[in-house]
Residue frames as qw, qx, qy, qz and C-alpha x, y, z in Angstrom:
[[0.946, -0.295, -0.127, 0.038, -11.99, -2.40, 11.19],
 [0.248, -0.860, 0.446, 0.004, -8.79, -2.03, 13.22],
 [0.892, 0.273, -0.304, 0.192, -5.59, -3.87, 12.24],
 [0.357, -0.826, 0.408, -0.151, -2.89, -4.47, 14.85],
 [0.791, 0.254, -0.514, 0.213, 0.31, -6.44, 15.24],
 [0.619, -0.738, 0.213, -0.164, 1.80, -7.52, 18.57],
 [0.489, -0.613, 0.602, 0.150, 5.55, -8.19, 18.66],
 [0.892, 0.441, 0.068, -0.069, 5.85, -9.50, 15.10],
 [0.240, -0.641, 0.661, 0.307, 9.19, -11.16, 14.32],
 [0.900, 0.406, 0.020, -0.156, 9.84, -12.98, 11.03],
 [0.325, -0.605, 0.686, 0.239, 12.89, -15.20, 10.64],
 [0.899, 0.414, -0.021, -0.144, 13.85, -17.16, 7.52],
 [0.855, 0.293, -0.232, 0.359, 16.92, -19.41, 7.38],
 [0.633, -0.413, -0.262, 0.600, 18.34, -17.85, 10.58],
 [0.196, 0.206, 0.104, 0.953, 17.91, -14.34, 9.13],
 [0.004, 0.618, 0.604, -0.503, 15.66, -11.95, 11.01],
 [0.233, 0.470, 0.493, 0.694, 13.69, -9.94, 8.47],
 [0.258, -0.662, -0.042, -0.702, 11.57, -7.94, 10.93],
 [0.444, -0.038, -0.733, 0.514, 11.93, -7.83, 14.67],
 [0.201, -0.456, -0.651, 0.572, 9.37, -7.21, 17.45],
 [0.046, -0.148, -0.254, -0.955, 7.05, -4.88, 15.55],
 [0.008, 0.573, 0.767, -0.289, 3.82, -3.63, 17.06],
 [0.049, -0.025, -0.217, -0.975, 1.60, -1.21, 15.21],
 [0.257, 0.528, 0.734, -0.340, -2.08, -0.22, 15.16],
 [0.026, -0.152, -0.489, -0.858, -3.98, 0.88, 12.03],
 [0.279, 0.263, 0.563, -0.732, -7.15, 2.43, 13.38],
 [0.409, 0.535, 0.739, -0.009, -10.60, 1.82, 11.90],
 [0.395, 0.842, 0.344, 0.130, -11.16, 3.73, 8.60],
 [0.214, -0.865, 0.274, 0.363, -7.68, 5.24, 8.68],
 [0.780, 0.577, -0.186, 0.156, -4.82, 5.20, 6.19],
 [0.620, -0.678, 0.349, 0.184, -1.53, 3.97, 7.63],
 [0.644, 0.700, -0.305, 0.040, 1.66, 4.17, 5.57],
 [0.834, -0.393, 0.226, 0.315, 4.85, 2.14, 6.04],
 [0.433, 0.864, -0.242, 0.084, 8.05, 3.87, 4.84],
 [0.655, -0.575, 0.440, 0.214, 11.69, 2.96, 4.92],
 [0.133, 0.619, -0.649, -0.422, 14.64, 2.19, 2.64],
 [0.805, 0.224, -0.478, -0.270, 14.74, -0.85, 0.39],
 [0.634, 0.115, -0.719, 0.261, 15.21, -3.94, 2.49],
 [0.157, -0.360, 0.482, -0.783, 13.89, -2.34, 5.68],
 [0.053, 0.141, 0.950, -0.274, 11.13, -4.95, 6.07],
 [0.438, 0.181, 0.074, -0.878, 8.02, -3.16, 4.73],
 [0.664, 0.129, -0.539, -0.502, 6.91, -5.93, 2.38],
 [0.377, 0.025, -0.896, 0.233, 7.76, -8.65, 4.92],
 [0.143, 0.132, 0.603, -0.773, 5.62, -6.98, 7.56],
 [0.571, 0.203, -0.083, -0.791, 2.75, -6.58, 5.17],
 [0.592, 0.118, -0.755, -0.258, 2.98, -10.24, 4.09],
 [0.182, -0.079, -0.865, 0.461, 2.72, -11.25, 7.75],
 [0.311, 0.210, 0.353, -0.857, -0.34, -8.99, 8.14],
 [0.674, 0.259, -0.178, -0.669, -2.20, -10.34, 5.11],
 [0.835, -0.141, 0.498, -0.186, -1.36, -13.95, 5.92],
 [0.783, 0.563, -0.263, -0.028, 1.22, -14.76, 3.25],
 [0.520, 0.402, -0.611, 0.440, 4.22, -15.21, 5.59],
 [0.706, -0.606, -0.360, -0.063, 3.69, -16.66, 9.04],
 [0.109, -0.830, 0.402, -0.370, 5.49, -14.76, 11.86],
 [0.564, 0.155, -0.741, 0.329, 8.01, -16.65, 13.89],
 [0.227, -0.343, -0.645, 0.643, 6.82, -14.76, 16.95],
 [0.154, 0.187, 0.090, -0.966, 3.86, -12.41, 17.54],
 [0.288, 0.521, 0.794, -0.125, 0.24, -12.03, 16.50],
 [0.053, -0.043, -0.348, -0.935, -1.76, -10.15, 13.86],
 [0.186, 0.495, 0.750, -0.396, -5.30, -9.05, 14.53],
 [0.124, -0.253, -0.424, -0.860, -8.00, -7.76, 12.16],
 [0.609, -0.533, -0.169, -0.562, -10.65, -6.56, 14.56],
 [0.627, -0.537, 0.474, -0.306, -10.58, -9.09, 17.38],
 [0.984, 0.150, 0.086, -0.045, -9.62, -12.04, 15.20],
 [0.392, -0.576, 0.628, 0.346, -6.06, -13.45, 15.18],
 [0.664, 0.539, -0.257, -0.450, -5.72, -14.00, 11.42],
 [0.292, 0.426, -0.855, -0.044, -3.32, -16.89, 11.83],
 [0.207, 0.046, 0.906, -0.368, -5.91, -18.78, 13.85],
 [0.571, 0.422, 0.264, -0.653, -9.02, -17.85, 11.86],
 [0.728, 0.331, 0.583, 0.142, -10.30, -19.83, 8.83],
 [0.375, -0.065, 0.439, 0.813, -8.75, -18.77, 5.51],
 [0.057, 0.567, 0.614, 0.546, -12.05, -17.77, 3.91],
 [0.304, -0.852, -0.388, 0.175, -13.06, -15.67, 6.94],
 [0.423, -0.529, 0.150, 0.720, -9.78, -13.77, 6.69],
 [0.285, 0.200, 0.577, 0.739, -10.32, -13.27, 2.94],
 [0.072, -0.781, -0.568, -0.252, -13.64, -11.57, 3.64],
 [0.396, -0.836, -0.194, 0.326, -11.96, -9.16, 6.06],
 [0.229, -0.724, 0.325, 0.564, -9.03, -8.02, 4.00],
 [0.765, 0.623, 0.139, 0.084, -8.20, -7.43, 0.35],
 [0.593, -0.506, 0.343, 0.524, -4.61, -7.32, -0.94],
 [0.602, 0.796, -0.055, 0.028, -2.84, -5.56, -3.82],
 [0.769, -0.398, 0.269, 0.421, 0.75, -6.84, -4.15],
 [0.018, -0.719, 0.418, 0.555, 3.68, -5.72, -6.24],
 [0.244, -0.120, 0.884, 0.381, 3.63, -8.85, -8.39],
 [0.478, 0.366, 0.013, -0.798, 1.25, -8.34, -11.28],
 [0.709, 0.170, 0.678, -0.099, 1.04, -11.77, -12.91],
 [0.129, 0.500, -0.525, -0.676, 2.54, -11.47, -16.40],
 [0.049, 0.027, -0.945, -0.321, 1.09, -14.84, -17.45],
 [0.345, 0.379, 0.667, -0.541, -2.50, -14.14, -16.45],
 [0.019, -0.081, -0.692, -0.717, -4.81, -14.78, -19.40],
 [0.019, 0.644, 0.739, -0.199, -8.10, -13.36, -18.13],
 [0.114, 0.693, 0.281, 0.654, -9.97, -10.26, -19.14],
 [0.015, 0.304, -0.364, 0.880, -10.09, -7.20, -16.92],
 [0.658, -0.329, -0.074, -0.673, -13.72, -7.92, -16.03],
 [0.887, -0.116, -0.446, -0.005, -12.82, -11.50, -15.07],
 [0.473, 0.186, -0.522, 0.685, -9.92, -10.32, -12.91],
 [0.225, -0.318, 0.251, -0.886, -12.08, -7.83, -11.05],
 [0.790, -0.249, -0.252, -0.501, -14.85, -10.40, -10.61],
 [0.686, 0.052, -0.659, 0.305, -12.37, -12.61, -8.77],
 [0.018, -0.296, 0.471, -0.831, -12.77, -10.20, -5.88],
 [0.691, -0.244, -0.032, -0.680, -16.20, -11.68, -5.28],
 [0.677, 0.107, -0.728, -0.031, -14.87, -15.21, -4.67],
 [0.111, 0.111, -0.773, 0.615, -14.58, -14.96, -0.84],
 [0.467, 0.081, 0.332, -0.815, -18.35, -14.32, -0.77],
 [0.743, 0.209, -0.370, -0.517, -19.27, -17.28, -2.97],
 [0.805, -0.220, 0.532, -0.147, -19.77, -20.94, -2.27],
 [0.323, -0.221, 0.819, 0.419, -18.21, -23.70, -4.35],
 [0.200, 0.311, 0.809, 0.456, -19.67, -23.76, -7.90],
 [0.098, 0.798, 0.480, -0.351, -21.77, -20.69, -7.10],
 [0.442, 0.423, 0.346, 0.711, -21.92, -18.26, -10.03],
 [0.092, -0.120, -0.152, 0.977, -22.07, -14.50, -9.97],
 [0.121, 0.696, 0.705, -0.067, -25.49, -12.93, -9.67],
 [0.205, 0.827, 0.266, 0.451, -26.78, -9.46, -10.64],
 [0.425, -0.904, 0.039, 0.044, -25.55, -7.94, -7.38],
 [0.739, -0.309, 0.330, 0.500, -22.04, -9.32, -7.98],
 [0.529, 0.451, 0.398, 0.599, -22.00, -7.93, -11.50],
 [0.044, -0.944, -0.173, -0.276, -23.09, -4.49, -10.28],
 [0.597, -0.747, 0.161, 0.243, -20.37, -4.48, -7.62],
 [0.710, -0.025, 0.395, 0.582, -17.79, -5.37, -10.28],
 [0.320, 0.721, 0.325, 0.521, -19.04, -2.59, -12.62],
 [0.287, -0.953, -0.058, -0.082, -18.87, -0.05, -9.76],
 [0.706, -0.523, 0.261, 0.401, -15.33, -1.12, -8.86],
 [0.616, 0.242, 0.406, 0.630, -14.16, -0.76, -12.44],
 [0.100, 0.870, 0.286, 0.389, -15.83, 2.63, -12.76],
 [0.498, -0.855, -0.021, 0.144, -14.22, 3.84, -9.55],
 [0.554, -0.526, 0.405, 0.502, -10.68, 3.23, -10.76],
 [0.417, 0.739, -0.198, -0.491, -11.42, 4.07, -14.44],
 [0.206, -0.306, 0.875, 0.313, -10.79, 0.73, -16.05],
 [0.633, 0.413, 0.565, -0.329, -14.26, 0.09, -17.54],
 [0.473, 0.718, -0.245, -0.449, -13.15, 1.31, -20.95],
 [0.425, 0.461, -0.765, -0.148, -10.91, -1.74, -21.40],
 [0.686, -0.255, 0.523, -0.437, -12.93, -4.30, -19.40],
 [0.946, 0.254, 0.131, -0.150, -12.80, -6.81, -22.27],
 [0.446, 0.706, -0.540, 0.107, -9.04, -6.60, -22.82],
 [0.895, -0.132, -0.372, 0.208, -6.74, -9.28, -21.52],
 [0.533, -0.830, 0.073, 0.147, -4.84, -8.42, -18.36],
 [0.752, -0.196, 0.314, 0.545, -1.54, -9.49, -19.96],
 [0.448, 0.583, 0.335, 0.589, -1.99, -6.77, -22.68],
 [0.205, -0.956, -0.187, -0.096, -2.12, -3.91, -20.17],
 [0.304, 0.648, -0.402, 0.571, 0.62, -1.51, -19.09],
 [0.417, -0.060, -0.710, 0.564, 1.99, -1.71, -15.54],
 [0.158, -0.003, 0.304, -0.939, -0.11, 1.24, -14.42],
 [0.644, -0.082, -0.330, -0.685, -3.28, -0.15, -15.96],
 [0.651, -0.083, -0.751, 0.075, -2.66, -3.51, -14.27],
 [0.188, -0.023, -0.624, 0.758, -2.25, -1.81, -10.90],
 [0.406, -0.025, 0.078, -0.910, -5.61, -0.10, -11.30],
 [0.719, -0.073, -0.554, -0.413, -7.28, -3.39, -12.24],
 [0.530, -0.070, -0.767, 0.355, -5.88, -5.09, -9.16],
 [0.075, 0.023, 0.434, -0.897, -7.19, -2.23, -7.03],
 [0.601, -0.051, -0.244, -0.759, -10.61, -2.66, -8.67],
 [0.678, -0.087, -0.728, -0.053, -10.49, -6.33, -7.71],
 [0.285, -0.071, -0.680, 0.672, -9.75, -5.35, -4.12],
 [0.314, 0.002, 0.152, -0.937, -12.66, -2.93, -4.12],
 [0.673, -0.063, -0.500, -0.542, -14.98, -5.58, -5.53],
 [0.478, -0.044, -0.826, 0.294, -14.05, -7.75, -2.57],
 [0.411, -0.690, -0.160, -0.574, -15.81, -5.19, -0.35],
 [0.704, -0.243, -0.510, 0.429, -13.52, -5.96, 2.62],
 [0.299, -0.943, -0.150, 0.004, -13.21, -3.55, 5.53],
 [0.453, -0.699, 0.385, 0.398, -9.39, -3.61, 5.20],
 [0.761, 0.638, -0.035, 0.113, -7.28, -3.07, 2.08],
 [0.617, -0.589, 0.354, 0.384, -3.54, -3.81, 2.18],
 [0.669, 0.739, -0.012, 0.080, -1.29, -2.54, -0.65],
 [0.726, -0.382, 0.245, 0.517, 2.40, -3.10, -1.22],
 [0.216, -0.390, 0.338, 0.829, 3.84, -0.05, -3.03],
 [0.485, 0.595, 0.638, -0.055, 0.70, 0.57, -5.09],
 [0.230, 0.898, -0.041, -0.373, 2.14, 3.66, -6.83],
 [0.407, -0.324, 0.707, 0.479, 4.81, 1.62, -8.61],
 [0.322, 0.253, 0.766, 0.496, 4.37, 1.71, -12.41],
 [0.120, 0.844, 0.520, -0.050, 2.00, 4.70, -12.17],
 [0.340, 0.486, 0.062, 0.802, 2.66, 8.11, -13.72],
 [0.106, 0.045, -0.421, 0.900, 2.50, 11.22, -11.51],
 [0.485, -0.164, -0.096, -0.854, -1.14, 12.03, -12.10],
 [0.765, -0.165, -0.571, -0.249, -2.21, 8.41, -11.62],
 [0.456, -0.023, -0.674, 0.581, -0.27, 8.28, -8.32],
 [0.130, -0.050, 0.299, -0.944, -2.07, 11.34, -7.01],
 [0.643, -0.138, -0.310, -0.687, -5.47, 10.02, -8.17],
 [0.701, -0.104, -0.705, 0.031, -4.88, 6.62, -6.55],
 [0.318, -0.053, -0.626, 0.710, -3.83, 8.07, -3.22],
 [0.322, -0.081, 0.100, -0.938, -6.75, 10.49, -3.20],
 [0.720, -0.135, -0.498, -0.464, -9.06, 7.55, -3.88],
 [0.611, -0.102, -0.720, 0.312, -7.56, 5.46, -1.09],
 [0.081, 0.042, -0.451, 0.888, -7.86, 8.38, 1.31],
 [0.480, -0.083, -0.052, -0.872, -11.56, 8.75, 0.54],
 [0.595, -0.115, -0.765, -0.217, -12.47, 5.09, 0.99],
 [0.608, -0.527, 0.198, -0.559, -14.53, 4.24, 4.05],
 [0.966, -0.087, -0.226, 0.092, -12.19, 1.32, 4.96],
 [0.548, -0.729, 0.338, 0.232, -8.94, 0.76, 6.81],
 [0.727, 0.651, -0.176, 0.131, -6.01, 1.13, 4.40],
 [0.627, -0.622, 0.381, 0.273, -2.49, -0.12, 5.17],
 [0.768, 0.622, 0.010, 0.152, 0.18, 0.42, 2.49],
 [0.653, -0.375, 0.216, 0.621, 3.90, 0.60, 1.86],
 [0.429, 0.891, 0.111, 0.098, 5.15, 3.61, -0.05],
 [0.706, 0.051, -0.031, 0.706, 8.54, 5.05, -1.01],
 [0.143, 0.572, 0.115, 0.800, 7.53, 8.68, -1.45],
 [0.251, -0.278, -0.607, 0.701, 7.58, 10.43, 1.95],
 [0.196, 0.059, -0.018, -0.979, 5.42, 13.22, 0.58],
 [0.533, -0.237, -0.645, -0.493, 2.67, 10.77, -0.24],
 [0.489, -0.348, -0.727, 0.334, 2.72, 9.68, 3.42],
 [0.131, -0.201, -0.303, 0.922, 2.72, 13.30, 4.62],
 [0.300, -0.016, -0.269, -0.915, -0.17, 14.25, 2.38],
 [0.660, -0.138, -0.504, -0.540, -2.47, 11.25, 2.80],
 [0.569, -0.105, -0.786, 0.219, -1.62, 9.11, 5.83],
 [0.543, -0.747, -0.085, -0.374, -3.26, 9.37, 9.25],
 [0.686, -0.618, 0.376, 0.069, -0.32, 7.41, 10.74],
 [0.621, 0.638, -0.454, 0.026, 3.12, 6.39, 9.52],
 [0.869, -0.417, 0.231, 0.131, 5.43, 3.58, 10.55],
 [0.327, 0.820, -0.470, -0.035, 9.12, 4.06, 9.78],
 [0.974, -0.156, 0.137, 0.090, 11.20, 0.90, 9.35],
 [0.235, 0.806, -0.542, 0.027, 14.98, 0.54, 9.28],
 [0.237, 0.393, -0.882, 0.110, 16.89, -2.73, 9.10],
 [0.494, -0.236, -0.828, -0.120, 13.82, -4.74, 10.06],
 [0.254, -0.395, -0.648, 0.599, 12.93, -2.64, 13.11],
 [0.043, -0.850, -0.428, -0.305, 10.22, -0.07, 13.72],
 [0.452, 0.004, -0.258, 0.854, 12.08, 3.11, 14.64],
 [0.157, 0.136, 0.220, -0.953, 9.05, 5.45, 14.75],
 [0.065, -0.459, -0.835, -0.297, 5.28, 5.30, 14.56],
 [0.037, -0.568, -0.474, 0.672, 2.75, 8.11, 14.81],
 [0.342, 0.867, 0.244, -0.269, 1.27, 11.18, 13.16],
 [0.755, 0.397, 0.181, 0.490, 3.22, 11.78, 9.91],
 [0.143, 0.885, -0.034, 0.442, 3.70, 15.48, 10.56],
 [0.513, -0.779, 0.319, -0.168, 5.22, 14.78, 13.96],
 [0.905, -0.188, 0.348, 0.159, 7.12, 11.63, 12.96],
 [0.745, 0.422, 0.208, 0.473, 8.77, 12.50, 9.62],
 [0.220, -0.934, 0.085, 0.268, 11.16, 15.13, 10.97],
 [0.471, 0.779, -0.411, 0.050, 14.39, 16.20, 9.23],
 [0.286, -0.587, 0.732, -0.196, 16.35, 14.50, 12.02],
 [0.771, 0.014, 0.614, -0.170, 14.57, 11.15, 11.58],
 [0.763, 0.639, 0.036, -0.096, 14.73, 11.32, 7.78],
 [0.216, 0.787, -0.573, 0.082, 18.48, 11.94, 7.96],
 [0.469, -0.410, 0.752, -0.215, 18.92, 9.03, 10.38],
 [0.774, 0.177, 0.585, -0.167, 16.90, 6.52, 8.37],
 [0.726, 0.646, 0.231, 0.045, 17.45, 7.54, 4.73],
 [0.619, -0.304, 0.225, 0.688, 20.92, 9.17, 4.97],
 [0.293, 0.574, 0.355, 0.677, 19.83, 12.34, 3.19],
 [0.078, -0.153, -0.276, 0.946, 19.58, 15.98, 4.19],
 [0.054, -0.583, -0.756, -0.293, 15.94, 17.00, 4.49],
 [0.075, 0.060, 0.229, -0.969, 13.88, 20.11, 4.97],
 [0.061, 0.548, 0.835, -0.010, 10.15, 20.10, 5.64],
 [0.038, 0.026, -0.116, -0.992, 8.36, 22.97, 3.96],
 [0.457, 0.456, 0.553, -0.527, 4.72, 23.86, 3.25],
 [0.365, 0.303, 0.717, 0.511, 3.36, 22.90, -0.14],
 [0.044, 0.143, -0.036, -0.988, 2.20, 26.13, -1.81],
 [0.452, -0.155, -0.532, -0.699, -1.01, 24.61, -3.19],
 [0.654, -0.347, -0.658, -0.136, -2.16, 21.95, -0.70],
 [0.304, -0.733, 0.313, -0.522, -0.63, 23.54, 2.40],
 [0.963, -0.253, -0.087, 0.032, 0.50, 20.04, 3.43],
 [0.455, -0.696, 0.487, 0.267, 4.00, 19.50, 4.82],
 [0.824, 0.561, -0.081, 0.024, 6.36, 18.78, 1.91],
 [0.663, -0.570, 0.351, 0.335, 9.86, 17.36, 2.33],
 [0.597, 0.757, -0.266, 0.026, 12.72, 18.27, -0.02],
 [0.859, -0.399, 0.255, 0.198, 15.92, 16.24, 0.12],
 [0.452, 0.787, -0.419, 0.031, 19.56, 16.32, -1.04],
 [0.870, 0.039, -0.380, 0.312, 22.57, 14.09, -0.59],
 [0.577, -0.743, -0.087, 0.328, 24.60, 14.91, 2.56],
 [0.473, -0.480, 0.248, 0.696, 27.02, 17.75, 1.99],
 [0.371, 0.330, 0.575, 0.650, 25.67, 18.60, -1.44],
 [0.125, 0.432, 0.223, -0.865, 23.16, 21.26, -0.51],
 [0.599, 0.656, 0.392, -0.240, 20.97, 22.43, -3.37],
 [0.576, 0.012, 0.480, 0.661, 22.71, 22.15, -6.71],
 [0.159, 0.527, -0.120, -0.826, 22.81, 25.18, -8.98],
 [0.752, 0.503, 0.380, -0.194, 20.57, 24.68, -12.01],
 [0.568, -0.055, 0.530, 0.628, 22.47, 23.85, -15.17],
 [0.291, 0.729, 0.020, -0.619, 22.41, 26.66, -17.69],
 [0.817, 0.474, 0.288, 0.156, 22.27, 25.93, -21.43],
 [0.573, -0.158, 0.239, 0.768, 25.41, 26.87, -23.33],
 [0.145, 0.704, 0.022, -0.694, 25.48, 30.33, -24.82],
 [0.702, 0.545, 0.420, 0.181, 24.60, 30.54, -28.50],
 [0.361, -0.436, 0.271, 0.779, 27.41, 32.19, -30.44]]
């Protein structure tokens, strides 16, 4: 299902957080938002998943304007994984994942065998079944992130929105998560910090700076050394990864070049 924004502007207390942003995340694609801290990535995502109402503009999932559609209808169309992991949550992993079924249930309706199978499949997919009976509050940051993704999968929505999902994950877990998201048959929209993750996995990338969209398009054509220098204030070179053959960006502070490796002191 396609996700699109038309001229989104968000203002809070006379401060403009994002200004006149229009993007399109195509059906069954992965679209990444990148930009420095404070550039507006999270604000834009919050407007898209109906947590922060735009001052101006519209957000569509398919043909539906989400700010005019019923809340439960929107919940069926999109699942969300945020940065905030709920330290005080006192539910088990299985209970957290099962919450993904709530948009499909009526009041006082309990889970049936189909719901339980969907929950099991979601936990298996992100490898959290082994600690399904543990309390969420006892988990590490990376484990919590995987549980929240399992909840999103259990929701079975055609759109999944994630705000910096690789935070708290070790390197292998980051690569596994992004490979999983790339393989899902849904529309994925996420904010990431690592430009190489966007280059390796995204079908489209939106680059934000100071609340404005400065570029949007194919990552290999968009994330050029010139644009990276302009937005992130670093020197960048785009190379070819020796294993994956994907574009791979290496960066250094302006004027520093590549530092010589430090040598251990000689043993006398």
